C-alpha positions, 0 to 999 in steps of 0.5 A, a space after each residue: 546449505 540453503 538451495 539458491 534458486 534463481 527464477 525469472 519474473 514469469 516463473 516467480 508468478 507462476 510458481 507462487 500459487 503452487 508454493 502455497 499449497 506446499 508450505 505449511 503454516 509454522 507460525 506456532 513453531 517461530 513463535 517458540 523460536 523453533 527451527 521449521 526446517 525450512 531451507 530454501 528461498 526463492 530468489 528473484 533474477 534482477 538483470 536480463 531482458 526483463 529488467 531492461 524492458 522496464 528501463 525502456 519503459 521508464 524512458 517515457 516517464 515525464 518528471 519536474 526538472 532535476 527529477 530522475 526515475 530508474 529501476 531499484 528492483 524487480 519484484 513480482 507483484 510488488 504492492 505495498 512498502 515498509 521501509 526498514 528503519 536501519 536502512 538495511 531492507 524494504 519488505 514489499 507486500 504482495 496480493 497473492 501469498 508472497 512478502 518479498 524483502 529488497 536489499 541494497 547491500 552496497 548502497 549504490 541506490 539499486 537492490 542487489 537482492 530480492 527474496 521472499 520473506 518468512 519463507 516458512 510461513 503460508 501468507 494470505 493476501 499479505 498486502 500491508 506491511 508496515 514497521 515502527 521505529 523501533 524495528 518491528 514489522 507488522 503484516 495485515 494480511 486479508 484476515 490476520 495480523 502478524 508481528 516480526 520483531 528485529 525483521 531487518 536482522 532475522 530476514 537473512 534466515 528462512 525462520 524468523 521470530 514471528 507472532 499474531 497480533 490478531 489470530 487468523 479469522 479475528 480481524 473481520 468476521 470469517 463469513 465476510 472474507 472475499 476476494 474483493 477489496 481485501 487488500 489491507 494497509 497498515 501505519 503506526 500512528 503517532 500515538 504508537 498504535 496500529 491503524 488498519 483499512 478495512 475495505 468493504 467487499 462490495 461496490 456498494 453494500 446492502 443496507 442489512 450489512 451496515 451494522 456489522 460492518 460498523 461494529 467491526 470497521 469494515 469499510 473504514 479504518 481500526 486502531 489497536 495496540 501494537 500487541 493487539 488489544 483496545 480495538 476501536 473504530 477510528 474512522 467510518 464511511 470509507 468504500 476501499 482506502 488503500 493508502 494512509 499516512 499521518 501529517 508530519 506536523 500535524 498528526 492528522 490521518 490523511 487516506 485515499 478512498 476509491 469511488 463506486 463504480 458503474 456510475 460513468 466514465 467522469 464520476 464520482 471522483 476519487 478522494 483524498 481525505 483528512 480526519 481531525 477527530 476519531 470517529 468521523 464519517 466519510 459519507 459512504 455508502 450515501 456518497 459514492 465519491 466526493 458529493 455524488 450520491 449513490 443510486 442505491 442510497 439517494 432516498 436515505 438522509 446521509 449523515 448530517 456530519 459527513 466530511 467531504 474530501 480535501 481534494 477530489 481526484 479524477 474519476 476512476 483513476 484508482 488512488 491508492 498508496 500514499 506517503 508524506 514527504 519529510 526528506 531533505 533531498 527534494 526542493 523545499 516546497 516538497 516538504 509534508 507533501 503527499 506523493 500518491 499512486 494513482 493505479 489506473 482505471 480498470 472500466 473507464 472507456 478512457 484509461 486515466 491514472 497510472 501516475 504519481 501525484 503530489 498534493 501539497 499541504 503545508 503545516 497540514 492545517 490551512 485548507 487553502 494551502 491544500 492543492 494537488 497536481 501530476 508529479 510523474 507521468 508515462 504508464 500509459 502509451 499513446 494506444 491507451 495500453 498501461 505499461 505499468 500500474 503504480 501502487 505505493 510510494 515509499 522514502 528511503 533514507 536518503 530522502 530519494 522515494 521509492 514507487 511499486 508497481 504490480 503490473 510491471 512487478 517492480 520498484 522504481 526509485 525517483 531522485 533529484 539532483 539540481 542543476 549545476 
């Protein structure tokens, strides 16, 4: 019988590093459909004082009329999310060593169960889950990509079918592994390929790194077939993109990017970018954000074809995860709009961000249609203290959206009910 361990959030956070040292990497056994002998899950308590404290903080959040925000799940270190195509489970990555599975069994739009996914595996910064329409879950780690066929059904067992897509140490050169800017994100494109962002590890890289980074797509977005073959560098000139998605009509790739630090509170701006062709260059490291030149490359001629962002965001708000809205629950004006998360500044004198933005894109072809505004705000209190730091946005099958928060360790659900 499996051993049920109910943990408070604090205990889950404290114990995750120790668990990583104890769990061997059982990928070879799982790839051969062999049992690993793992029997235990880590379950996260969903009630109690901690959850009540989060709910009180949500009372501060300002939304447009008709919208409400509620606690969906307590999920330690919650980062990027992938909602299973059957609507059974939401997979949540972290920047530590856990992937969480979140289940709402009675469909009351509040999670009943949060437990670790594939506990027999040892993950390393499994920030980026994404899932195909036919139910294949991909997890982009610091330096590996794994696939879990039928993950929505295997997740009930500690042992799950798992296979390499990109072997450990082959996503980037091992000598380029870093603790900085290694939170990968992935999405399945309209062409069926996996698109993975590879942030470069520096504030601004030295020129001697550029050839190596361009070869491997570091500081860009790569794409590969779902079996890991035919790797290509799709996007160049990015500092650290931690959010991308494809326009539902045009199929074009859109992505956020984080700007250079150390240039002051108000420059350079954050970015929301639109890519219209393979191989486009978005200007980093010559540009630190928008059209602001970096000090390190100010005497070098930038690429003549560098693409400027569609929208310049508030400097140092740290724009991360984003998702196009394709549901039917929200008013029509939000159809094909981008909901994106601003994580919040780590080094600005006056904190900014910690909110959800909405960018209207229409059919995705006319730049005059693009505009951005605040959608959900209030995670910074009157003392300038962060009460939450949104990371990612994902859509549930009913048309509501989830927001992840790695500071509070939670998922929030935003829903809409028209006035009667």
